[in-house]
SERO-4910 file (N, C-alpha, C, O; in steps of 0.05 Angstrom, whole numbers):
BEGIN
 pado doro    nc1    nc2    nc3   cac1   cac2   cac3    cc1    cc2    cc3    oc1    oc2    oc3
  Unk    A  -4632   -838    284  -4628   -811    291  -4599   -810    303  -4590   -826    319
  Unk    A  -4585   -790    292  -4561   -784    299  -4558   -760    314  -4568   -738    306
  Unk    A  -4546   -762    335  -4541   -735    357  -4513   -730    362  -4499   -750    363
  Unk    A  -4505   -710    365  -4476   -698    370  -4480   -685    399  -4493   -665    403
  Unk    A  -4468   -700    419  -4465   -686    447  -4438   -684    455  -4425   -704    462
  Unk    A  -4428   -662    456  -4401   -655    467  -4378   -672    455  -4359   -683    466
  Unk    A  -4385   -670    424  -4361   -686    411  -4367   -714    408  -4355   -728    391
  Unk    A  -4388   -726    425  -4390   -756    420  -4417   -759    405  -4437   -745    408
  Unk    A  -4415   -783    386  -4437   -787    364  -4458   -807    374  -4452   -831    376
  Unk    A  -4480   -798    380  -4499   -827    387  -4516   -829    364  -4521   -812    348
  Unk    A  -4527   -859    366  -4542   -866    345  -4567   -880    362  -4564   -893    383
  Unk    A  -4590   -875    351  -4618   -890    360  -4637   -891    337  -4642   -871    324
  Unk    A  -4647   -913    334  -4668   -916    313  -4672   -947    311  -4660   -964    323
  Unk    A  -4691   -950    292  -4696   -977    288  -4714   -985    261  -4716   -968    243
  Unk    A  -4724  -1005    258  -4736  -1015    228  -4756  -1037    238  -4751  -1053    256
  Unk    A  -4782  -1034    222  -4802  -1051    228  -4807  -1068    205  -4806  -1057    184
  Unk    A  -4812  -1091    206  -4816  -1106    181  -4842  -1097    171  -4861  -1093    186
  Unk    A  -4844  -1093    142  -4863  -1081    130  -4891  -1104    129  -4913  -1095    124
  Unk    A  -4889  -1128    133  -4914  -1147    133  -4911  -1168    151  -4916  -1191    146
  Unk    A  -4900  -1159    178  -4897  -1178    197  -4888  -1165    224  -4885  -1141    226
  Unk    A  -4884  -1183    245  -4880  -1167    269  -4849  -1164    278  -4842  -1159    301
  Unk    A  -4834  -1169    259  -4806  -1164    266  -4796  -1134    272  -4805  -1115    260
  Unk    A  -4781  -1132    290  -4769  -1105    298  -4738  -1105    301  -4726  -1125    310
  Unk    A  -4726  -1087    295  -4700  -1083    299  -4693  -1056    316  -4705  -1036    306
  Unk    A  -4676  -1050    339  -4674  -1028    349  -4642  -1024    359  -4629  -1041    371
  Unk    A  -4632  -1001    353  -4607   -996    366  -4605   -973    383  -4620   -954    379
  Unk    A  -4590   -972    400  -4586   -946    414  -4562   -949    430  -4558   -967    446
  Unk    A  -4546   -926    423  -4520   -924    436  -4501   -904    425  -4511   -884    414
  Unk    A  -4477   -904    426  -4457   -883    414  -4433   -898    401  -4425   -919    409
  Unk    A  -4423   -882    377  -4398   -889    362  -4374   -884    384  -4369   -861    392
  Unk    A  -4361   -904    391  -4336   -895    406  -4308   -898    393  -4287   -892    404
  Unk    A  -4310   -909    368  -4286   -907    351  -4291   -911    324  -4305   -929    317
  Unk    A  -4280   -896    306  -4285   -894    276  -4261   -893    259  -4242   -879    265
  Unk    A  -4263   -906    238  -4233   -910    221  -4247   -902    192  -4271   -895    191
  Unk    A  -4234   -902    174  -4241   -904    144  -4255   -922    137  -4268   -917    116
  Unk    A  -4261   -950    150  -4279   -967    139  -4291   -984    155  -4300  -1006    149
  Unk    A  -4290   -974    179  -4299   -986    203  -4314   -965    226  -4310   -940    224
  Unk    A  -4328   -974    244  -4335   -961    269  -4339   -980    289  -4344  -1003    283
  Unk    A  -4337   -973    316  -4346   -987    337  -4370   -973    352  -4367   -950    360
  Unk    A  -4391   -987    354  -4415   -978    366  -4420   -990    392  -4422  -1015    394
  Unk    A  -4422   -974    415  -4425   -987    441  -4453   -981    447  -4460   -957    448
  Unk    A  -4472  -1001    451  -4495   -994    460  -4512  -1019    458  -4500  -1041    461
  Unk    A  -4539  -1019    453  -4556  -1043    456  -4569  -1046    429  -4580  -1028    417
  Unk    A  -4567  -1070    420  -4579  -1077    393  -4600  -1102    403  -4595  -1120    418
  Unk    A  -4624  -1096    390  -4646  -1113    405  -4665  -1121    374  -4677  -1103    362
  Unk    A  -4665  -1145    369  -4681  -1161    348  -4705  -1176    363  -4703  -1194    380
  Unk    A  -4728  -1166    354  -4751  -1181    364  -4768  -1195    340  -4770  -1185    318
  Unk    A  -4778  -1215    346  -4799  -1228    324  -4786  -1232    297  -4801  -1231    278
  Unk    A  -4758  -1236    293  -4750  -1240    267  -4727  -1254    268  -4708  -1246    283
  Unk    A  -4724  -1280    253  -4744  -1282    228  -4769  -1300    241  -4790  -1304    228
  Unk    A  -4767  -1308    264  -4793  -1322    276  -4805  -1305    299  -4792  -1291    314
  Unk    A  -4831  -1309    298  -4849  -1294    322  -4840  -1307    344  -4838  -1331    344
  Unk    A  -4833  -1289    367  -4823  -1303    395  -4798  -1302    395  -4790  -1310    416
  Unk    A  -4780  -1296    380  -4752  -1295    377  -4743  -1265    391  -4753  -1244    382
  Unk    A  -4725  -1265    410  -4712  -1241    421  -4685  -1246    422  -4677  -1267    434
  Unk    A  -4666  -1225    409  -4641  -1227    415  -4637  -1194    419  -4644  -1176    404
  Unk    A  -4623  -1195    443  -4619  -1168    457  -4591  -1170    472  -4586  -1188    488
  Unk    A  -4573  -1152    464  -4550  -1151    479  -4539  -1123    481  -4541  -1110    460
  Unk    A  -4526  -1112    501  -4509  -1090    502  -4483  -1096    502  -4474  -1111    519
  Unk    A  -4466  -1084    483  -4441  -1086    487  -4425  -1070    467  -4438  -1051    457
  Unk    A  -4400  -1072    460  -4383  -1060    441  -4391  -1076    412  -4385  -1100    412
  Unk    A  -4402  -1065    390  -4404  -1077    367  -4382  -1066    344  -4375  -1043    341
  Unk    A  -4374  -1088    327  -4361  -1073    307  -4378  -1074    277  -4392  -1092    268
  Unk    A  -4374  -1050    265  -4386  -1049    237  -4367  -1040    216  -4354  -1020    218
  Unk    A  -4366  -1058    194  -4348  -1051    174  -4361  -1042    148  -4382  -1052    140
  Unk    A  -4346  -1024    135  -4355  -1019    103  -4338  -1042     89  -4316  -1049     97
  Unk    A  -4349  -1053     69  -4337  -1073     51  -4348  -1066     24  -4370  -1057     19
  Unk    A  -4327  -1072      5  -4333  -1072    -23  -4347  -1041    -33  -4368  -1041    -46
  Unk    A  -4335  -1020    -26  -4343   -993    -29  -4371   -985    -26  -4382   -967    -39
  Unk    A  -4386  -1002     -4  -4414   -998     -1  -4421   -971     14  -4402   -959     24
  Unk    A  -4440   -962     16  -4449   -937     27  -4465   -942     54  -4485   -929     61
  Unk    A  -4453   -964     67  -4465   -970     97  -4446   -986    110  -4430   -999     97
  Unk    A  -4448   -986    136  -4430  -1005    153  -4447  -1029    159  -4472  -1027    164
  Unk    A  -4433  -1054    160  -4448  -1073    165  -4435  -1091    192  -4411  -1094    196
  Unk    A  -4455  -1100    208  -4448  -1110    233  -4429  -1137    225  -4434  -1152    206
  Unk    A  -4408  -1140    241  -4389  -1160    235  -4394  -1184    254  -4385  -1207    247
  Unk    A  -4407  -1180    276  -4419  -1202    294  -4446  -1212    286  -4467  -1204    296
  Unk    A  -4444  -1233    268  -4467  -1240    251  -4483  -1260    267  -4508  -1262    266
  Unk    A  -4469  -1272    281  -4491  -1298    296  -4483  -1297    326  -4469  -1314    335
  Unk    A  -4493  -1276    341  -4488  -1267    365  -4505  -1281    384  -4495  -1284    406
  Unk    A  -4534  -1291    377  -4548  -1296    398  -4550  -1329    397  -4539  -1343    414
  Unk    A  -4564  -1339    378  -4574  -1367    372  -4562  -1380    351  -4572  -1402    343
  Unk    A  -4542  -1370    339  -4536  -1386    316  -4544  -1380    288  -4534  -1390    268
  Unk    A  -4566  -1362    289  -4579  -1351    262  -4562  -1328    255  -4550  -1316    273
  Unk    A  -4559  -1321    232  -4547  -1301    220  -4563  -1273    216  -4580  -1272    199
  Unk    A  -4557  -1251    233  -4569  -1231    229  -4554  -1208    219  -4533  -1201    230
  Unk    A  -4563  -1195    198  -4548  -1171    184  -4561  -1150    195  -4585  -1148    196
  Unk    A  -4541  -1130    204  -4551  -1101    209  -4535  -1081    195  -4511  -1083    200
  Unk    A  -4541  -1066    181  -4529  -1044    169  -4537  -1014    178  -4560  -1006    183
  Unk    A  -4515  -1000    180  -4520   -971    188  -4513   -954    160  -4490   -955    150
  Unk    A  -4531   -941    150  -4529   -927    126  -4517   -897    130  -4524   -883    149
  Unk    A  -4501   -889    113  -4494   -861    118  -4498   -848     90  -4493   -824     87
***
């Protein structure tokens, strides 16, 4: 969900793994945006992915970038929690 409050853009939403327990949740706001990037300030939470019981949850400023003319922004901090690579994309 995208909400505009007084000129600020807020994002919240998630994804649930189709055949498993994995979930992703983001909640926060875009604090900066350029032609090929945005800075998202807020919570990103990954649970039970890729393994049941794994929790990766952090609240901070996150950099997303668009590369190779793709129609989404990809999180640039891939290995934030425990050395596993997490790909998180925001489609537009």
